[in-house]
C-alpha positions in Angstrom: -38.4 175.3 38.6 -37.3 178.2 36.6 -33.6 177.0 36.4 -34.8 173.4 35.6 -33.3 171.6 32.5 -36.8 170.5 31.7 -39.0 172.6 29.5 -42.4 173.9 30.7 -45.5 173.4 28.7 -45.4 176.9 27.2 -41.8 176.3 25.9 -42.7 173.0 24.3 -43.3 172.8 20.5 -46.8 172.2 19.3 -47.6 169.1 17.2 -47.4 171.2 14.1 -44.0 172.5 15.2 -42.6 169.0 15.9 -43.9 167.8 12.5 -42.2 170.7 10.7 -39.1 169.9 12.7 -39.0 166.3 11.5 -40.0 167.3 7.9 -37.2 169.9 7.7 -34.6 167.4 8.9 -36.0 164.8 6.5 -35.6 167.2 3.5 -32.1 168.1 4.6 -31.0 164.5 4.8 -32.8 163.7 1.5 -31.0 166.5 -0.5 -27.6 165.6 1.2 -27.9 161.9 0.4 -29.1 162.5 -3.1 -26.1 164.8 -3.7 -23.7 162.1 -2.3 -25.4 159.4 -4.4 -25.1 161.4 -7.6 -21.4 162.0 -7.0 -20.4 158.5 -5.8 -22.9 156.1 -7.6 -21.1 154.5 -10.5 -24.1 153.1 -12.2 -26.3 156.2 -12.1 -29.5 155.5 -14.1 -29.2 159.0 -15.6 -26.5 159.3 -18.4 -24.4 162.3 -17.2 -20.7 163.0 -17.8 -18.6 162.8 -14.5 -17.8 166.5 -14.2 -21.6 167.4 -14.4 -22.4 164.7 -11.9 -19.8 166.1 -9.4 -21.2 169.7 -10.0 -24.8 168.6 -9.6 -24.1 166.6 -6.6 -22.1 169.5 -5.0 -25.0 171.8 -5.9 -27.5 169.6 -4.0 -25.2 169.3 -1.0 -24.7 173.1 -0.7 -28.4 173.6 -1.1 -29.1 171.0 1.7 -26.8 173.0 4.0 -28.4 176.3 3.0 -31.9 174.9 3.8 -30.4 173.5 7.1 -29.0 176.9 8.2 -32.3 178.7 7.3 -34.2 176.1 9.2 -32.1 176.4 12.3 -32.3 180.1 12.3 -36.1 180.0 11.8 -36.4 177.4 14.6 -34.5 179.7 17.1 -36.9 182.6 16.7 
């Protein structure tokens, strides 16, 4: 079964590994959605000029992708 598409027990992630995988994806989505919300939400509860909102939202989106790339590289090791 070496060429099988199914993983063996030694290749499967531990419970902690699966938890960290889900947590990493959750934080990626959280930062991404928060950045999009800051950019496109018209009635933002925080008083902020539009150029600053766009800059802050883009910063959060770029940070979310930075975290995602680091997460994927760490997961592949």
